[in-house]
C-alpha distance (Angstrom), angle and dihedral (degrees) to the residues before:
residue distance angle dihedral
M1 . . .
H2 3.78 . .
I3 3.80 114.8 .
P4 3.82 111.9 -162.1
L5 3.76 119.7 -130.7
L6 3.75 117.2 -102.9
P7 3.80 110.4 -91.9
M8 3.76 121.2 -115.9
R9 3.79 106.7 -90.6
N10 3.75 126.8 -156.5
P11 3.83 112.9 -154.4
N12 3.81 89.4 -159.9
V13 3.83 97.8 68.4
S14 3.82 89.4 106.0
L15 3.78 95.4 40.4
S16 3.80 123.3 127.3
M17 3.79 121.5 -164.2
H18 3.80 134.1 -167.1
W19 3.78 135.5 -178.8
P20 3.84 138.0 157.1
V21 3.80 115.9 -86.5
F22 3.82 108.1 157.7
S23 3.79 133.9 38.0
P24 3.83 120.0 -124.8
Q25 3.81 88.1 -104.9
E26 3.81 91.6 54.0
C27 3.81 90.5 48.0
A28 3.80 91.2 52.0
S29 3.81 89.8 49.3
I30 3.82 92.4 52.2
I31 3.82 91.2 50.2
A32 3.82 91.2 47.0
Q33 3.81 90.4 57.0
A34 3.81 91.5 62.6
N35 3.80 116.7 114.6
A36 3.81 105.3 -113.7
K37 3.82 90.0 -147.2
G38 3.80 94.8 39.4
W39 3.80 99.6 80.1
D40 3.80 113.1 117.2
K41 3.80 127.3 -169.6
R42 3.81 92.9 -164.2
L43 3.78 119.5 100.2
P44 3.83 118.1 -108.5
I45 3.81 114.1 -91.7
G46 3.81 124.8 -143.5
P47 3.83 131.2 -136.2
G48 3.80 115.1 -49.5
N49 3.80 91.2 18.7
T50 3.81 89.6 -71.3
K51 3.76 115.1 155.8
I52 3.79 109.3 -118.5
F53 3.79 93.1 -148.1
P54 3.84 108.5 19.8
D55 3.82 93.4 -168.4
A56 3.82 95.4 47.6
K57 3.79 116.5 117.7
M58 3.79 127.1 -135.2
L59 3.78 111.2 -124.0
P60 3.82 113.5 -155.7
Y61 3.80 92.2 -147.0
V62 3.84 95.8 54.1
E63 3.82 116.7 80.2
R64 3.79 131.0 178.6
Q65 3.77 141.0 -169.9
A66 3.78 135.0 172.0
L67 3.79 111.7 -78.1
P68 3.84 109.7 -109.7
I69 3.81 108.0 -116.6
G70 3.79 117.5 -153.7
K71 3.77 137.5 -172.0
N72 3.83 115.6 -33.6
A73 3.82 88.8 10.5
Y74 3.81 93.0 -68.2
P75 3.02 125.8 -154.6
L76 3.81 92.6 18.4
D77 3.80 92.6 58.2
Q78 3.80 92.0 64.8
I79 3.80 93.0 42.2
S80 3.81 95.8 49.5
Y81 3.78 95.1 45.6
G82 3.78 93.6 56.2
I83 3.79 94.2 44.0
N84 3.81 93.1 52.1
Q85 3.79 90.5 51.3
V86 3.80 93.9 50.1
N87 3.81 93.8 42.4
S88 3.80 92.2 57.3
D89 3.80 90.0 58.0
N90 3.79 99.8 40.4
W91 3.81 126.7 15.3
R92 3.82 93.4 19.2
F93 3.80 91.7 -157.3
E94 3.79 118.5 167.6
L95 3.80 101.0 -111.4
S96 3.79 130.8 -169.1
G97 3.81 101.6 179.1
I98 3.80 136.7 -115.7
P99 3.84 113.9 -31.4
G100 3.78 122.6 -144.6
D101 3.82 93.0 -117.4
D102 3.81 94.9 57.4
M103 3.78 105.8 40.6
P104 3.83 122.9 165.1
W105 3.77 123.8 -89.9
L106 3.75 134.3 -135.4
V107 3.81 102.9 -132.5
K108 3.80 131.1 -163.7
H109 3.80 121.4 -164.5
S110 3.80 115.6 -165.0
A111 3.78 128.8 -172.9
G112 3.80 110.8 -66.9
R113 3.77 141.0 122.6
A114 3.80 128.2 -121.8
K115 3.80 116.6 -135.9
K116 3.78 89.8 -129.1
E117 3.78 139.8 0.6
D118 3.82 106.2 -87.5
W119 3.78 118.8 -169.6
E120 3.80 116.7 -161.1
V121 3.78 142.8 -176.0
D122 3.81 124.6 -144.1
L123 3.80 96.2 -143.0
G124 3.80 111.9 95.0
P125 3.82 145.3 126.5
A126 3.81 130.4 -46.6
Q127 3.81 115.3 13.3
T128 3.80 91.7 -7.0
S129 3.82 92.7 64.4
S130 3.81 93.0 86.5
R131 3.80 96.9 50.2
K132 3.80 110.7 127.6
L133 3.81 106.1 166.8
C134 3.79 130.9 26.2
F135 3.80 119.2 -150.7
I136 3.79 131.5 -167.1
V137 3.80 124.5 -173.0
Q138 3.79 116.0 -158.0
L139 3.81 105.5 -136.8
S140 3.80 102.3 168.5
D141 3.78 126.7 80.9
P142 3.84 103.4 -105.7
K143 3.81 89.0 -132.8
S144 3.82 91.2 60.5
Y145 3.81 95.5 67.9
S146 3.81 141.7 25.3
G147 3.80 126.5 -135.2
G148 3.80 117.0 3.6
D149 3.80 95.6 123.0
I150 3.81 123.2 164.7
L151 3.80 108.1 -120.2
L152 3.81 123.6 -167.0
H153 3.79 119.0 -163.6
N154 3.82 112.5 -112.2
I155 3.81 92.9 -14.0
P156 3.80 119.6 113.7
V157 3.80 109.1 -128.4
D158 3.79 137.3 -168.1
Q159 3.79 95.4 -122.1
Q160 3.80 95.2 -177.1
G161 3.80 90.0 49.1
F162 3.82 91.4 49.0
R163 3.81 90.7 53.8
Q164 3.80 97.0 53.7
Q165 3.80 113.1 117.0
G166 3.81 111.6 -105.5
T167 3.81 94.2 19.2
L168 3.80 119.6 141.7
V169 3.83 114.9 -145.0
V170 3.82 118.2 -164.2
F171 3.80 130.6 -175.5
P172 3.83 137.8 152.0
A173 3.81 114.3 -73.0
Y174 3.80 91.3 -130.0
W175 3.81 94.0 60.0
L176 3.81 121.2 105.7
H177 3.79 111.3 -112.8
R178 3.78 142.4 153.9
I179 3.80 141.9 -178.1
S180 3.78 114.7 -120.1
D181 3.80 118.0 -126.8
V182 3.79 117.2 -78.5
T183 3.79 105.8 -127.7
K184 3.80 99.5 -177.1
G185 3.80 135.6 18.5
H186 3.80 127.3 -8.2
R187 3.79 130.0 -61.0
H188 3.82 117.4 -153.1
S189 3.78 122.2 -165.2
I190 3.78 144.3 156.6
V191 3.81 114.1 -119.5
G192 3.79 122.0 -170.2
W193 3.78 147.6 135.1
I194 3.77 139.4 -123.3
H195 3.81 111.4 -140.9
G196 3.77 134.0 -151.9
H197 3.79 144.4 164.0
N198 3.81 121.3 -62.2
F199 3.78 116.2 -62.5
R200 3.79 108.7 -99.4
């Protein structure tokens, strides 16, 4: 009887990381570039008008618009550089970058309450099938809103660290996560994904 060798195991597959990327002034500038009439409560739709996540629910208090990209791909240049550095030391995923058909969003959470606690993953069909890492940049001053915490299923997190303005939070796209209800104010963030070849 042939007994296969144990596979190589990476203890960091459930790891989340966070570190400061933008100053409060830079965060305010990114928010100010949003199109006041560009916010959309509808969920993003994939190629051929295919729903990316057919069972996903629209939440009336969550709005999105395309992230404004400036000269030299700012702010994505600073985000991608840090993620590639950290990935090489931890998850060690084979990454290819951010594709044009799955660009990051500027997201605004307003006060509202979900009917139930829905966990989600960001890995799905169509152009989402190659997502490897999810990233969230906290743009709002944590004192300007209540609630709106990033929760990761069965992963201990530094909640105060996650809430710091300008902090970049990164975790695997296959990990269950959710944002708790905002109970006061507005929470702005950047949400996006780093892609790569098929998991193997």
